[in-house]
Structure formats: structure tokens, C-alpha cells
N, C-alpha and C positions, 0 to 999 in steps of 0.2 A: 292343275298336273298337267305337267307340257309335256311332248315327247320330245326327242331332241332333233337338232334343226337339220333341215336337209342342204345338200347340195348350196342351193340357191340362200340360203340361210333363212327359210321361211320355218317359221314355231308351228305344229298344229296340237292342238288339245287331245292327250289319250283318247281314247275309245273310252265314253261313260261318262266324260266333262264337259260342261258347255262356259266356255271363257265370258266372264263377269259382263263383259261390254256387248255379247249377245246377249244375255239377261234385259241389258237396260236397251239394245235398240230392239229385240223385241215387244216393250211396252208399248212402242208406237203402235204397235198394229190392232190392239185390243180398244175398244169405243169403254167408253163413259158408260153404256150402256148394260155392255157386255161385263163390266170389274161387278157391277151391283147385282148381275142375273146371278150372277156367282157366289157372290158374297152371300147371297141371301140364303143358297143351299148349304154353307156351313152353319155348326154349332160351337159354341165352346167348350164342349166336351166332347171336339173331335180330336182324335191324335193328331197330333203336329208336329214332334219330333222324336226321334228314337235315340237315346242318350244313352251310350255304352258305360258303365262302370269302372270305376279306373284299374279296377285287377291289382289291389294290393293283398288277398287274400289267396287267389289262384286267377281263373279265364277271367274276363271281362263278363258279361249280362247284359244283353241288348234292353232297357228302360222305355217305356209306351208313355208320354207324359202330351199334355191338351192343351190347348190355349190357356182355360182358366187352371190349369197347376202352376205355368210357368210366367205369364203374368201377374196374376196373384203376389204368386212368390218376391219378381223381383221389385213390386208398389213396395210392399210392406219392408225389405230389405232396406232402399233405398230411404224410409221414413225413418227405419230404425237410427239411420247414418244423420237423421238433420239434412239431408241430400238436396238440392237445391239448383236450377240452374245456373249457381255462379260458382258452381263446386266443378272441381278438373281431375279426371278419374284416371291413374299409370295404372294399366293393365299387363302386368308381366306373363299371364296366366293364359292357357292357349281355351280360345275360340268354343272347339268341339266339346266343351267337357262346361258340364254345369255351370261350374265357376265363371268361368268366362263369358258363356253364352248368357245365362239366368242374372249372376248377379254384377255382373258389369254390361256387357251391351245394353241388355232390357230392362235394368237398374237406371243406366244411365238417359235411355229411352224415356221412360216415364216418367222423369222429371225435366229433361230439357239439359239433362247438363253434359259436357265437353267428354268425351274418352280421348285418352293417349295412348299410342301402342307405342312402348318403346324400342320394340325392335319383332323382326319375324320369329324369334325363339328367344327363351328367354337367357337374359345376359345381362350380369349384374349390372357392370357398369355402363350400359346401356339404361338400364332401369333408373340410377343415379343421375345420370346425366338427362333424364329426360324433365324425372321430377322439377329437378334444378327450372333448367331452361323454360319449360311450361309453366313453371310455376307451381304443378298440380297440387291440391288439398287433400288427396287423398292415393292410398297404394292398398293395392289388393297381394294376397301371395299365400300361397303353402309356408309351411314355416322354413323349410332348406330354401327357399329362395329368400326370405328375409337375414337367414342366418350366413349363405354367403356374398353378399351385399356390408354386412356389418363384420364380414372378413377381411374387404379388400382394401391393401396398403394404404390406400389413397383415399379411405373414405372421407375422414375430416376435410377433405378439398370440396367437397359436395355441398351444396348450400340446400339442405333443405327446412330448411324453416319454416314453408307456405304449407306443410306437410300440415293435416286435422285429425284425421279419419283413416278410415278404411279397414279391411277384413283379414283376419289371418284365420287359417281355415285350412281343413283340408289332411290334416293331420292331428296328432297332438302338442298344444302351445305351450311350450314348457314357461311357468312363471318370470324363470329367469329371461329369455328371451322376450318377453312380452314388456320387463324391465329395462330392455336394452333400448326395445324399436321405440317405447315412451322416451324414452332420457337422452337415449343418442341420434335417432331418428325426429327426435321434436314430432311426435308424434300422440299425443295427450290423449287423443279422442281413439286410437285405435280398438276396433271391437274383436274380440275372439267366436266365430260363428261356428256351429258346430250341423251336422243334418248331411244327409246321403243324395245320391242323384234318388234313387225310388221317391225320396222327398223331395222335388225340385228346386232346389237343393234343400235351401235353408228352416233348419225346425228350430233353430235355438240361436240367441244372440246377445251378449251385453248390447249393455247402453251407457252414453255418456253422462251418465245420473251414477252408476252404480258407483259405491263407493271403490276404491281400491283393489283391496284382498280380491272382493268379487270380480271384479274387471279383469283380475290378471290370472286366477286359481276358479271361474267355471267356466261354463258357456253359457254362461245366461239364464232366460227364460222361454219359454216356447215364444212363437211368433201370433198375435193376434188371429181367430177364425182356427186356430189349430189344438191337439187334444193331443196332453203323452201319458200315457202310465208305465210303472216299472213294475214288473212281472217277476215271480220266481222261474228262474232256467226249465227248473226239474215239473215241477205244480201249475204252470203257468196263472197262478191268483196273483193278485195286485200284492207285492211289499210295504209295508208302510214305509214311511219320510227317513230318509238318513239310512234304509238297508239298502245293499246291491244287489239289482237284478237285470233283466235285461231291459232296454227301451224300448218303448213299442206307440206310435203316433197312430194318428189318425184324421181324418179335415179334408180341404179339399183339394192340399199338396202332395195325396195319395196317386203313387201313377197309377194305370190302367193295371199294368199288369207287365212282365218278360215277355218279346216279341216272339211268337211261337214254342214258350215252354209253359206251359198250362203248369206243370206238375211244383216246379219251380213258384209258380207265380201263387199255388194254392197251399204250399208251403212258407210261404212271406208273407201272404195274405188273410188272415182268416174269415170265418164268413160273417164276423160284426164288424168290419174294415179296418182292422187294427194290422198296421204293418211291423212287423218285429226288425228290429235295426242287425241285430247280434251285436249290438256294441251293448258294456255294461257299466251303470253309473249308478248312482245315487242323486237324490232328490231332498233339498232343505226344506224347511217349514214355508220356506216366501218363495218355493218355486223355484231355485233358482237350481240347474244340473250338472255335476260334475261326471266328467268321462273319467273312468278305471282302466276300460283297455277293449278290448276284440273277445267277444266270448270262445273265439276261435282260438285266441294268444294269450288266455290264461294258462298258467302254469300250474300246473299240480306237484309238488314235492312231497313224497314222506306223506299225501292228505292233508298237507298244507295249502289252501288256494294263495294263489300271490297273483299277481297285477300287476305286470310291466310296465301301464303307466308311471305308478306310484315309484318305483324305482328308478326309473328314466328323470320323473321331474328330480329325485335329489341331486342324483349324478351331474345331473347340468348345474348343480351350484358350484362342484367342481373350478378350480379359476383356472385351470386346464384343459379344460372339456370345452369342444365349440358343438358337438352332438354325438347323441348313443342313440342306440336300439338294444333293446332288451326282447328276449325271447326264451324260452323254453327249448331242450332238447334232451332225444330222449335219455333216462339210465337206466339201466336194470335194475338195481337196489333200489331208488326212492320216485320209478317211473321216472323222472323230467329233472333236471336240473338248470340253475338261470345260470342263459350266458349275455353277455355284453358286450357287444361291436360300440370300439368309438372310436372320434376321429376328433383329435386334439386341434387346439389355436397352433395358426403359422408362428413355427420358430422354437416350439415347447417339445419335451420329451417325459414319458410321465412311464414308469413299469407298474407290471399287475399289484404287485405289494403295498404300490402307494394308494393306487383306488382301492380294494381290501382295508388298509387301514382306515381310509379316509370313511369308510363306510359304518367300521367296528364303531358300537355305541350308540350311533346314529340312528340304524335301521335296525330290523330283525333278523337274527345270525344267518338262518334260513333267506334269507332274501340276498345278501350279499353273494355275488355275480361269482360262480366257480370255476364259470373259463369267459376270460377274457381276450379281447384282442383290438389292436388296435390297427385302423385301416383310414385309407387313404379318403374314400365313398361308399355309401351305400349305395345297391342297386336299388334304381327308384322306376316310377312310373313313367311314361310319357309328362306327367301333369306335377311329377314332383313328390309323389308320395313317395318313402320308405317303403319295399316289399319284405316281411321279414318272414315269407316263405320260404323265396329264395335265400336266404341269409341262413337260415335255419336249415337248408340243405346242403351247402356249402358248408356247413357248420359239421355236420352228420361225417361230410364226406371226410372233411381233414381231421376228423376225432378218428373215425376210420383209419386212416394214415399212419395215422401215429399208431 
């Protein structure tokens, strides 16, 4: 970050920032012996990185991660992708987030792969142009990035035939979107990743050997040397496979805690080292995990537990819908009602009744959105994840006004 140029045209770094060139030049002042002495004082379990959570459900928290956390996670993630020095990864996600920092920078470093940076900030045309020009074999991104790329008017003009794999993660990945990425982007081995900043970040990922159904409808199995369990949200006991509960992690990848927030750390990691994710899901007999939503986002309507992810995946099959977010809003009689914000494909129109008619006889009546709003965009975090708490706040204000 730089201050504005002075009258002579000189640009100075802002207070607290050191230009990269000065960092490089400073290295010349350090001898090899000094470097080795300093290295000998370090430990693999030292906190090396403070990473902020994305803030999809509230204010971001500062997560303390160690060398052991992030280097192992990067290497095992590369192994899941069958990545090596011949691969070229296009990275549209920011490097100050775990997705870019661990699953892109460190992942490529761990195997000697090439990293391609399409633009300073996410730009869908720049991403596709970089893939085509640099013959990238892989691309990472959150679902909203893939949607925006696929919706470009000139999408078909880009040669994406070099693509093989990549990771879609950071938010629910609808099966319909995965199918489009596989078929239209020629990315036959695209993987779904799941995890969180507190877990360095990847805990689960599909593999290129998974059958089609599992590769688009689950987040795969946990990475090596990681434990996972599903617990009853009230009792804390482990539930049977196939039952929905809160997902918990334990292993090398669990953070050291939230910086300066000991109470929040204790509420998230128990005495046995289990990290509570706040996500709800179910595990099948083979260990494959299916995410049903955030615990905070579960809708309770008239005593019925409703998982927004199920409704979103269904609505995504409507031919006119490009993106959808489902959440609950307060209701005096039923406690909560189901609301849906919908983005349509360019050049098409739809009405609320059309969407509800599409739902009838396909999903349970109490899951059909009571409130439907067509929007041009969602409120997003800087990493491209939808912020449902902001949608809920905006919806509540609209309903009050009406």
C-alpha cells in the first residue's frame, strides 16, 4: 500500500508497510550463519500466520495457524489433485485468505507447480483469458466465481481445453454448477473441497476416482491424518452414520486458537482437541460427507427443521436460475419463514408463482419459499462468499416497510 505521489512524483509506502524490493535488498545484509542460527530457534508448531475468517455469518475472527498446520494441508491437498511440476494453476482467489495462501501458493510450492495470477482482483474475463493463454491445467474458485465465468456472453470464445482439475470450495457447490464446470469448462477432474480457516483450511475433498454422483453431491472424505465425527447438536454425543449433526475435526490441522479471544477458543475447541465447525452434515457408511448447511442458518418453521442447502440445490435445477440463496426470516406465527433471493440468467425473466409452481410436488410444502426476491447480486465477502446474515437483515427491513 502506498501514499499518493508528492509534487516530485515520488511514491512512498504508507506507514507500517515495507515495499517488496526493500525486503529483497535486506536479505543481502544477512549471512548464512545468521540465517541458520535463527532457523534453529524455530519450531514447526510455532504460530506463523494469523488468518481472518471470511465473515459469512458475522465479524471475522483472527485464527492462529502454525507451520505444521498449513504446510501439511497444502501438501496433502496437492496429492489429492495429483498435482506435480507439470501443472499450471490459475488462481482468482485472494492470497490473504486460506484458499489462496494455502491451497494455491503453498500447494504449488510443495510440488513445484506453476502458479498463474490472472488479475489483481477477481475478473472473470481475465481468468478465462489467462487459462487459455497460459494453458492452465487447473483452476480454483468459490462457486460465485465459476458462475460469473460461465455466464459471460463470450464464454464459448475461450479455449479451456487444457483444464484438468482444480478445487471449488468456500461455499456450497450445487450439483448443477459442478456439472456445468465439468462439461462446459472441460474440467473433468474438478474437485469439491470443504473445510474452514480454523482447520488450515481443507478437511475434506473429493477425488478424481470418485463416481460421478459422489463427485458432485458430496464433499468427499477427510484428508489423511485427520479425524472427523458428527455430533448431536444438543447432547454432544456422536450420531450414527446417515444422521445429521454438527461436524467436528481433530488432528494436525486444527488451529492454535483465536488471537486474544480465549473464551471463543474454548467454546470452539474442547478439552479433547475436537474443533466444532458450526456446520451441519451427514456421513455415509464409506465416510463421504454431505453438507446440509450452517447450524446458525438452519430454519425452524413451525417445529420443522429446514436445511437451506437442500432447497438451494433443488432451485438451482430450474433452467432460469443462475444463483440462489435461501435463509430464514422471523415469523410471528411459525417462528420463521423460508426466504429465497434469486439471480436469473441474463436475458430471462420469471415470477414468484413460476418458482413456487416449480417446487410443488417436488419438495415438501413447508420448504417452498414463502418470500422470493429477484436480485441482481448478493452481498458477498471479499472472498466471494454470500453473506446470508446481510440478506436476512435487508429482508427484515423490507418486510417491516411493507
